[in-house]
ZAVEX-431999 format. One record per residue (C-alpha): x, y, z; residue number from 0. Coordinates in nm, 4 decimals. Example, Ala and Ser with C-alpha at 12.3 -4.5 7.8 and 13.67 -1.06 7.14 Angstrom:
! residues 2
1.2300|-0.4500|0.7800|0
1.3670|-0.1060|0.7140|1
This chain:
! residues 256
-2.0222|18.1981|21.2071|0
-1.9665|18.1737|21.5806|1
-2.1442|18.4229|21.8055|2
-1.8356|18.4861|22.0182|3
-1.6485|18.6163|21.7143|4
-1.9203|18.8704|21.6349|5
-1.9192|18.9761|22.0001|6
-1.5394|19.0183|21.9904|7
-1.5599|19.2480|21.6869|8
-1.8277|19.4629|21.8475|9
-1.6229|19.4917|22.1667|10
-1.3144|19.5977|21.9668|11
-1.5139|19.8681|21.7851|12
-1.6444|20.0061|22.1135|13
-1.2950|19.9897|22.2658|14
-1.1455|20.1870|21.9785|15
-1.4115|20.4550|22.0068|16
-1.3375|20.4837|22.3795|17
-0.9613|20.4973|22.3230|18
-1.0015|20.7631|22.0552|19
-1.1731|20.9941|22.3023|20
-0.9356|20.9095|22.5895|21
-0.6250|20.9734|22.3757|22
-0.7329|21.3211|22.2650|23
-0.7591|21.2120|21.9027|24
-0.5952|21.4608|21.6653|25
-0.7442|21.3205|21.3448|26
-0.9872|21.0409|21.2641|27
-1.1317|20.9014|20.9419|28
-1.3808|20.6200|20.8948|29
-1.4770|20.4407|20.5747|30
-1.7240|20.1806|20.4556|31
-1.6494|19.9906|20.1345|32
-1.8796|19.7592|19.9396|33
-1.7275|19.5069|19.6961|34
-1.8599|19.2382|19.4648|35
-1.6434|19.0248|19.2402|36
-1.5673|18.6853|19.0974|37
-1.2664|18.4540|19.0765|38
-1.2479|18.3673|19.4478|39
-1.0908|18.0211|19.4752|40
-0.8513|18.1078|19.7593|41
-0.8778|17.8139|19.9994|42
-0.5734|17.9326|20.1974|43
-0.7498|18.2427|20.3314|44
-1.1001|18.0975|20.3073|45
-1.2011|18.3170|20.0140|46
-1.3306|18.0238|19.8089|47
-1.6955|17.9972|19.7124|48
-1.9103|17.7574|19.5144|49
-1.9652|17.9953|19.2209|50
-1.6374|18.1886|19.2733|51
-1.8399|18.5012|19.3546|52
-1.8152|18.6914|19.6822|53
-1.9489|19.0181|19.8236|54
-1.7624|19.2080|20.0940|55
-1.8434|19.4885|20.3348|56
-1.5306|19.6487|20.4834|57
-1.5371|19.8869|20.7810|58
-1.2145|20.0799|20.8526|59
-1.1142|20.3395|21.1083|60
-0.7836|20.5263|21.1186|61
-0.6923|20.7787|21.3865|62
-0.3898|20.9709|21.5052|63
-0.3225|21.0562|21.8683|64
-0.0467|21.2226|22.0691|65
0.2212|20.9545|22.0194|66
0.1100|20.7556|21.7178|67
-0.1686|20.6047|21.5095|68
-0.4283|20.3285|21.5306|69
-0.5851|20.1338|21.2445|70
-0.8816|19.8987|21.2795|71
-1.0608|19.6990|21.0097|72
-1.3456|19.4459|20.9934|73
-1.4357|19.2692|20.6680|74
-1.7697|19.0870|20.6414|75
-1.7613|18.8311|20.3593|76
-2.0714|18.6775|20.2013|77
-2.0979|18.3776|19.9691|78
-2.1505|18.0018|19.9516|79
-1.8180|17.9117|20.1114|80
-1.6177|17.5948|20.0572|81
-1.3825|17.4190|20.2979|82
-1.0063|17.3860|20.2477|83
-1.0617|17.0735|20.0321|84
-1.3285|17.2610|19.8285|85
-1.6268|17.0705|19.9697|86
-1.9424|17.2773|20.0291|87
-1.9973|17.4068|20.3825|88
-2.3024|17.5547|20.5544|89
-2.1248|17.8880|20.5929|90
-2.2708|18.1886|20.4140|91
-2.0612|18.4530|20.5901|92
-1.7115|18.4935|20.7326|93
-1.5328|18.7748|20.9155|94
-1.1744|18.8972|20.9040|95
-1.0356|19.1559|21.1496|96
-0.7144|19.3599|21.1791|97
-0.5955|19.5894|21.4564|98
-0.2666|19.7791|21.4039|99
-0.1344|20.0415|21.6515|100
0.1862|20.2351|21.5770|101
0.4157|20.4665|21.7727|102
0.5474|20.7587|21.5660|103
0.9042|20.8861|21.6173|104
0.8023|21.2309|21.4939|105
0.5144|21.2524|21.7388|106
0.7310|21.1361|22.0281|107
0.9954|21.3998|21.9386|108
0.7198|21.6559|21.8760|109
0.8432|21.7439|21.5283|110
0.6530|21.7611|21.2006|111
0.8796|21.5276|21.0013|112
1.2319|21.3866|20.9922|113
1.5011|21.5685|20.7963|114
1.5929|21.2713|20.5782|115
1.6019|21.2561|20.1962|116
1.3111|21.0155|20.1413|117
1.1899|20.9196|20.4925|118
0.9269|21.1373|20.6577|119
0.8618|20.9329|20.9735|120
0.9615|20.6074|21.1472|121
0.7198|20.3765|21.3288|122
0.7316|20.1082|21.5943|123
0.4263|19.8928|21.5355|124
0.2293|19.5748|21.5886|125
-0.0704|19.4034|21.4346|126
-0.3265|19.1433|21.5379|127
-0.5224|18.9571|21.2699|128
-0.8153|18.7226|21.3251|129
-1.0453|18.5265|21.0974|130
-1.3581|18.3260|21.1705|131
-1.2370|18.0826|20.9028|132
-1.0428|17.8056|21.0819|133
-0.9953|18.0376|21.3832|134
-0.6882|18.2030|21.2298|135
-0.4930|18.4239|21.4725|136
-0.1862|18.6178|21.3589|137
0.0544|18.8269|21.5675|138
0.2907|19.0792|21.4111|139
0.5524|19.3054|21.5705|140
0.8075|19.5308|21.4037|141
0.8274|19.8743|21.2536|142
0.8049|20.0817|20.9403|143
0.8784|20.4019|20.7573|144
0.6633|20.6652|20.5938|145
0.8111|20.7941|20.2682|146
0.8211|21.1571|20.1652|147
0.5586|21.1910|19.8890|148
0.3553|21.4788|19.7372|149
0.0725|21.6323|19.9373|150
-0.2334|21.4092|19.9475|151
-0.0372|21.0900|19.8771|152
0.0739|20.8173|20.1183|153
0.3435|20.5484|20.1001|154
0.4257|20.3424|20.4115|155
0.6387|20.0279|20.4309|156
0.6306|19.7939|20.7339|157
0.8429|19.4912|20.8269|158
0.7046|19.2582|21.0937|159
0.8110|18.9445|21.2742|160
0.5068|18.7250|21.2084|161
0.3699|18.4368|21.4115|162
0.0328|18.2726|21.3507|163
-0.1329|17.9439|21.4407|164
-0.1028|17.7872|21.0931|165
0.2337|17.8853|20.9427|166
0.5988|17.9043|21.0394|167
0.7470|18.2113|21.2073|168
0.8693|18.4473|20.9388|169
0.9321|18.8067|20.8275|170
0.6268|18.9789|20.6828|171
0.6333|19.2959|20.4728|172
0.3384|19.5280|20.4086|173
0.3239|19.8269|20.1737|174
0.0327|20.0731|20.2022|175
-0.0157|20.3463|19.9428|176
-0.2533|20.6171|19.8171|177
-0.1859|20.8381|19.5132|178
-0.4551|21.0855|19.3992|179
-0.4292|21.2279|19.0464|180
-0.6282|21.4139|18.7826|181
-0.7391|21.3268|18.4303|182
-0.8631|21.6493|18.2770|183
-1.1182|21.7857|18.5208|184
-1.1874|21.4482|18.6831|185
-1.0250|21.3280|19.0052|186
-0.8939|20.9746|19.0600|187
-0.7041|20.7710|19.3165|188
-0.4796|20.4644|19.3055|189
-0.4505|20.2995|19.6454|190
-0.4239|19.9683|19.8216|191
-0.1993|19.7322|20.0139|192
0.0566|19.4646|19.9191|193
0.1897|19.1959|20.1552|194
0.4649|18.9347|20.1200|195
0.6213|18.6650|20.3373|196
0.8098|18.3367|20.3060|197
0.6053|18.0380|20.4282|198
0.7253|17.6806|20.4662|199
0.4305|17.5060|20.2978|200
0.3253|17.7785|20.0527|201
0.6642|17.9222|19.9549|202
0.6849|18.2917|19.8669|203
0.3390|18.4206|19.9526|204
0.2331|18.7533|19.7986|205
-0.1022|18.9269|19.8320|206
-0.2035|19.2540|19.6676|207
-0.5292|19.4484|19.6594|208
-0.4818|19.7514|19.4297|209
-0.7777|19.9844|19.3786|210
-0.8570|20.2401|19.1099|211
-1.1208|20.4932|19.2129|212
-1.2996|20.7790|19.0430|213
-1.3715|21.0508|19.2999|214
-1.6903|21.2332|19.1927|215
-1.7098|21.4473|19.5085|216
-1.3673|21.5997|19.5622|217
-1.2495|21.8098|19.8557|218
-0.9444|22.0171|19.7650|219
-0.8700|22.1049|20.1284|220
-0.8257|21.7388|20.2262|221
-0.6977|21.5463|19.9258|222
-0.6661|21.1956|20.0678|223
-0.8587|21.1217|20.3856|224
-1.1997|21.2867|20.3478|225
-1.3053|21.2155|19.9893|226
-1.6620|21.1196|20.0743|227
-1.7431|20.8919|19.7817|228
-1.5253|20.6838|19.5492|229
-1.6387|20.4465|19.2727|230
-1.4148|20.2000|19.0930|231
-1.2553|19.8560|19.0962|232
-1.0457|19.6512|19.3358|233
-0.8302|19.3676|19.2065|234
-0.7533|19.0824|19.4483|235
-0.4287|18.8982|19.3670|236
-0.2869|18.6130|19.5770|237
0.0139|18.4133|19.4564|238
0.2359|18.1407|19.6023|239
0.3665|17.7956|19.5053|240
0.0155|17.6469|19.5258|241
-0.2158|17.9382|19.4389|242
-0.2567|18.1911|19.1598|243
-0.5743|18.3860|19.2331|244
-0.7060|18.6831|19.0330|245
-1.0400|18.8286|19.1398|246
-1.1654|19.1623|18.9971|247
-1.4314|19.3422|19.2013|248
-1.6582|19.6429|19.1646|249
-1.6108|19.8769|19.4600|250
-1.7946|20.1656|19.6242|251
-1.6151|20.3444|19.9088|252
-1.7602|20.6082|20.1411|253
-1.5298|20.8017|20.3747|254
-1.6140|21.0510|20.6461|255
């Protein structure tokens, strides 16, 4: 892994902390997730290892400010990584980063939510994605909507114009969701993200990472954001004309 990439990630983290204070942050939540699973043969995204096993440490921060939201994520991947042609490399770690700011129509208008049947808010947004694997750099610009869902749940859909240094320019969709529920006296959560785009070489490219969590320490006053500990599984699915990847993972998530 190149030192400049690690330095970039550290600078971004410090920048976000500074911006959060400067923007009079209204709400902030940070999480750390630990994953280990098998079935990783994804040479497109660089998630291919010699024994198909990979461990991941994911740091996420989400905050709201006067006119919108910011999301930042760094994933540290560990394994005996292979190259695109599946030959063994000397790499034992890789990093993937996302930064996604959004402007909220409701916040700009200073209202709680829109008076529409199923739409709660509308966003103007962008995203930058970077990976240490093959120096991937993706740029996304577009917008999205937040759907009206029960308290504690979340369902946001984004459509971006996507441009990166490996694929054709295309439209990229992203669906983010969280749905807490109860089974008897136990508390659970289904959450994750699903992406799709049309790529020239790969065809219809779809990626999903659904998670099922048991929430042993449950806070009734803040159903979604501040559940301190979650234990469960994450299922990595990546499909296109050339790939069909299924990788189940054990997951531990801590949020504060």
